[in-house]
C-alpha positions as CSV (number, residue, x, y, z in Angstrom):
1,M,-54.7,36.2,10.9
2,G,-55.7,37.1,14.5
3,G,-58.3,36.5,17.1
4,I,-56.7,33.5,18.7
5,Y,-57.0,34.0,22.5
6,A,-59.8,36.0,24.1
7,F,-61.2,35.9,27.6
8,K,-64.7,34.7,26.6
9,S,-66.7,31.5,26.4
10,G,-66.0,29.0,23.7
11,Y,-62.9,28.0,21.8
12,H,-61.3,31.4,21.9
13,G,-61.1,31.0,25.6
14,T,-58.9,28.4,27.2
15,R,-60.3,25.2,28.8
16,D,-59.3,26.6,32.2
17,D,-61.2,29.8,31.5
18,N,-64.3,28.0,30.4
19,K,-64.3,25.6,33.4
20,K,-64.0,28.4,35.8
21,N,-66.2,31.0,34.3
22,W,-68.5,29.1,31.8
23,P,-68.7,25.5,33.1
24,G,-70.5,23.2,30.7
25,N,-69.6,25.3,27.7
26,Y,-69.8,23.1,24.5
27,S,-66.1,23.7,23.8
28,I,-64.9,21.7,26.8
29,V,-67.5,18.8,26.9
30,D,-66.5,16.3,24.2
31,S,-63.5,14.0,24.5
32,E,-61.6,15.8,21.8
33,D,-61.7,18.9,23.9
34,K,-60.6,17.3,27.2
35,G,-57.1,16.7,25.9
36,G,-54.3,19.1,25.0
37,P,-53.0,22.1,27.1
38,S,-55.6,23.6,29.3
39,D,-54.2,27.1,29.1
40,K,-54.3,27.5,25.3
41,S,-57.0,28.8,23.0
42,G,-58.5,26.5,20.4
43,A,-59.7,29.1,17.9
44,L,-58.4,31.2,15.0
45,D,-59.9,34.1,13.1
46,W,-58.9,35.2,9.6
47,T,-60.1,38.7,8.7
48,F,-60.7,39.8,5.1
49,P,-60.5,43.6,4.7
50,D,-62.2,43.5,1.3
51,A,-65.2,41.7,2.8
52,Q,-65.4,44.4,5.5
53,S,-66.0,46.8,2.6
54,G,-68.7,44.5,1.1
55,R,-66.6,42.8,-1.5
56,Y,-67.0,39.1,-0.7
57,D,-65.3,37.3,-3.5
58,T,-62.2,36.4,-1.6
59,I,-63.8,35.1,1.6
60,I,-66.4,33.2,-0.6
61,K,-63.6,31.4,-2.4
62,Y,-62.1,30.1,0.9
63,T,-65.4,29.3,2.6
64,K,-66.6,27.3,-0.4
65,R,-63.3,25.3,-0.3
66,L,-63.9,24.5,3.4
67,L,-67.6,23.5,2.8
68,A,-66.6,21.2,-0.1
69,S,-64.0,19.5,2.0
70,A,-66.1,19.2,5.1
71,Q,-69.1,17.7,3.2
72,D,-67.0,15.1,1.3
73,P,-67.3,11.8,3.2
74,K,-63.9,10.6,2.0
75,D,-62.1,13.9,2.9
76,T,-60.9,13.9,6.5
77,R,-58.6,16.9,6.4
78,L,-61.0,18.9,8.7
79,S,-61.6,16.0,11.1
80,G,-59.4,17.7,13.7
81,W,-61.4,20.9,13.6
82,R,-64.7,21.3,15.5
83,E,-66.3,23.9,13.2
84,F,-65.8,26.9,10.9
85,Y,-67.9,29.9,9.9
86,G,-67.7,32.3,7.0
87,Q,-69.4,33.7,3.9
88,A,-70.1,31.4,1.0
89,D,-72.2,33.7,-1.1
90,K,-73.3,37.3,-1.1
91,D,-76.3,37.2,1.2
92,T,-76.5,38.2,4.9
93,H,-76.5,34.7,6.2
94,V,-73.3,33.2,7.7
95,E,-72.5,29.7,6.4
96,G,-70.5,27.2,8.4
97,W,-70.1,23.5,9.3
98,D,-69.8,21.5,12.5
99,C,-67.1,19.0,11.3
100,R,-67.4,16.8,14.4
101,Y,-71.1,16.1,14.0
102,C,-71.5,16.7,10.2
103,L,-74.1,19.4,10.5
104,A,-74.6,22.9,9.0
105,A,-73.7,25.7,11.5
106,T,-74.0,29.5,11.6
107,S,-73.0,32.4,13.8
108,D,-73.2,36.1,14.1
109,P,-72.9,38.6,11.2
110,S,-69.2,39.4,11.9
111,H,-68.5,36.1,10.2
112,L,-69.6,37.7,6.9
113,W,-66.2,39.3,6.8
114,H,-64.0,36.9,8.8
115,L,-63.5,33.2,8.9
116,H,-63.6,31.5,12.3
117,F,-62.0,28.1,13.0
118,S,-62.5,26.1,16.2
119,E,-59.9,23.3,16.6
120,D,-60.2,20.2,18.6
121,R,-58.4,21.1,21.8
122,D,-56.4,17.9,21.8
123,K,-54.8,19.0,18.5
124,V,-53.9,22.6,19.3
125,E,-50.2,21.6,19.3
126,S,-50.4,19.5,16.2
127,Y,-48.7,20.8,13.1
128,D,-50.2,18.1,11.0
129,N,-53.7,19.4,11.8
130,K,-52.8,22.9,10.7
131,N,-51.3,21.6,7.5
132,A,-54.4,19.7,6.7
133,L,-56.5,22.9,7.1
134,L,-54.0,24.8,4.9
135,S,-54.3,22.2,2.3
136,V,-58.0,22.8,2.0
137,L,-57.6,26.6,2.0
138,R,-54.9,26.3,-0.8
139,G,-57.5,24.4,-2.9
140,E,-55.7,21.1,-3.1
141,T,-57.7,18.0,-3.7
142,W,-57.9,15.2,-1.1
143,E,-55.9,13.0,-3.4
144,D,-53.1,15.6,-3.8
145,Y,-53.0,16.0,0.0
146,M,-52.8,12.2,0.7
147,S,-50.1,11.7,-1.8
148,G,-47.8,14.0,0.2
149,L,-48.3,12.3,3.6
150,T,-46.0,9.8,5.2
151,P,-47.5,6.3,5.7
152,Q,-47.9,7.1,9.5
153,Q,-49.8,10.3,8.8
154,A,-52.1,8.6,6.3
155,D,-52.8,5.8,8.8
156,N,-53.7,8.3,11.4
157,L,-56.2,10.1,9.1
158,T,-57.7,6.7,8.2
159,A,-58.2,5.9,11.9
160,I,-59.9,9.3,12.5
161,D,-62.1,8.8,9.5
162,K,-63.2,5.4,10.8
163,R,-64.0,6.9,14.2
164,L,-66.0,9.7,12.7
165,Y,-68.0,7.7,10.0
166,G,-68.8,4.5,11.9
167,I,-66.7,1.8,10.4
168,F,-66.1,0.7,14.0
169,D,-69.9,0.9,14.8
170,N,-69.9,-2.6,16.3
171,E,-67.1,-1.8,18.8
172,P,-67.8,0.2,22.0
173,T,-64.3,1.7,21.9
174,V,-61.8,2.5,19.2
175,T,-58.0,2.7,19.5
176,F,-56.0,5.0,17.2
177,K,-52.8,7.1,17.1
178,T,-52.8,10.8,17.4
179,A,-50.8,13.0,14.9
180,D,-47.9,12.8,17.4
181,G,-47.9,9.0,17.4
182,V,-49.5,8.5,20.8
183,S,-52.0,5.6,21.1
184,R,-55.4,6.6,22.4
185,T,-58.5,4.5,23.2
186,E,-61.8,6.4,23.2
187,T,-65.5,5.7,23.4
188,N,-66.9,5.2,20.0
189,N,-69.6,7.8,19.8
190,N,-71.2,6.1,16.7
191,Y,-71.5,2.9,18.7
192,V,-73.3,4.8,21.5
193,V,-75.6,6.5,19.1
194,L,-76.5,3.4,17.2
195,K,-77.1,1.5,20.4
196,D,-79.5,4.3,21.5
197,L,-81.2,4.0,18.1
198,Q,-81.6,0.3,18.5
199,D,-83.2,0.8,21.9
200,R,-85.6,3.4,20.4
201,I,-86.5,1.0,17.6
202,A,-87.3,-1.7,20.0
203,V,-89.7,0.6,21.9
204,L,-91.4,1.9,18.8
205,E,-91.8,-1.6,17.3
206,V,-93.7,-2.7,20.4
207,G,-96.1,0.1,19.7
208,G,-96.9,-1.2,16.2
209,V,-95.5,1.8,14.3
210,D,-95.6,1.6,10.5
211,E,-92.3,0.2,9.3
212,D,-91.7,2.9,6.7
213,A,-92.5,5.7,9.1
214,L,-90.2,4.1,11.7
215,A,-87.4,3.9,9.1
216,Q,-87.9,7.6,8.4
217,K,-87.7,8.5,12.1
218,V,-84.5,6.5,12.5
219,A,-83.0,8.0,9.4
220,T,-83.6,11.5,10.7
221,L,-81.9,10.6,14.0
222,V,-79.0,9.1,12.2
223,V,-78.5,12.2,10.0
224,Q,-78.7,14.4,13.0
225,Q,-76.2,12.4,15.0
226,L,-73.8,11.0,12.4
227,G,-74.5,12.8,9.1
228,G,-74.1,11.6,5.6
229,L,-76.7,8.9,5.7
230,V,-80.0,9.3,3.8
231,Y,-82.9,6.9,3.8
232,K,-85.3,6.7,0.8
233,P,-88.3,4.3,0.9
234,E,-88.4,1.8,-2.0
235,A,-91.0,2.6,-4.6
236,A,-94.2,0.6,-4.2
């Protein structure tokens, strides 16, 4: 392990560093990155010496576990991590995932031989968040992981899951407890996104857009913003 703090933009740099030298950087914009200590890094690198020599089997194993967890709607173990990058096959393209926005992500070729993790800055002091990541890397199932949690830890993950996947879509804010048991109330991003979609629909409907074409446009926006939802027109 290595590559935690570095004086550069993004999660390897502290929030203070980014505010002063790279204001507006994506790693300090979202609410999840405005909490936590401002003088700590929010990133971690894991280097694989065998991958540096072109033998990718080990890094592929762990990257595939990460992708499987991140893309499983019921698995929230990576919900406290912004993103990760690595090598999931033997090509020259870096695979990764933006866990916050449920989108595929990629980065520079150095990630063919090392895994990068960006953690929500408000969780950099959370042991539970690190344990959740380690569970994924160990190859544990979601069910195995949940069976080992205390009731409070399980409730916290459920609240995070609801915040991410829109069970609270009709509420402008959502209140939940952090891994340390502190209650927080935040803007429900899903509510904001869906309200914006409703406004766009209203505008498009006035213009007489074909209903099916409209649904496809909306579905594309939903997938881009929330992830995990797919619209398929009914067969005629």
